[in-house]
N, C-alpha and C positions, 0 to 999 in steps of 0.2 A: 381511419381518421381518429377517432376518438382515441383509440386504443392505443396509437401511437401519441398523443398529446399525453395519454396517462402515465405513460413510459418515462417520456420525458421530464411529468412533472415529480416522479418518483426522485430519477435520476437528479435534476436539480435541487429536490431536498436534500438527498443525503448528501451532493457537495458542501450545501449551501453548513448542515449539520456537521463535516467534516470541518469545513471552511470555520467554524464559532470555535468547534474543541478544541481549535488550534490555537486560536487567537485572544480564548478568556483563557489557558490555561497557562501558570507563569512559566511553569518549567518543564513545558512542555515538546520543548528543543534542548533539553540537558538532558545530560549524561545519567546515567543511576547515580546515586552519590557511594557506590562502592568504586565504578570507575573513575571517577571524577578524584575520590581522594587516591586511588593506585597513582595516578597520570600529574598528580598538582609539582611532587619534586620531582618525575623523571624527565628527561630530553626528550628532545625532538621524535629522535627515534621509536622511544618506548610508545610516544601520540600517533603516529605513523600505523605501527604494528597493530593498536589498538583498531584504529581507523580501518585497516586491512583487515583486522578478525570481524569485524562488524559488518562486513562487505560480503564478506565469506558466507556468516552466517544467515543473511538474507537472503542468499541464492537456491537454497532449498523451497523456502514460504514459498516465495515469488514465484518459481518455476510448479509449482504445484498450483498456484492460482491460475493462471496465464494455461495450463495444463488446459484445467476445468475450465476453466472460460472459453478455451480452443473449439473442446467437445464438444460444449452446449451449444457453441456461436453453428458447428457445422451440424446438428443434431436439429439445430431449429431450423437451418438454412434447406436441409436436405428434404424437412415433413413440409417445406413451403412447395419446393418445386413437386411433390407427388402429390398436392392437393389443386394445381392447372391442369 
């Protein structure tokens, strides 16, 4: 039970730090200056294209992270079943 509490505390600390970094950073949710400059005088289709490009660029890192997390979870779950 103590180990579970420790894991919960670490997760809570990580979420608290992430939340604080987003709330305290003034430009955390803004685009990079280059993207902002490129889109200031463009039409809506350019902005939409840039948003789609951002989503496409996010797919590989998110997929890699989810794969690593799933493998680690399966390994952990498998080792727990062997101990019983």
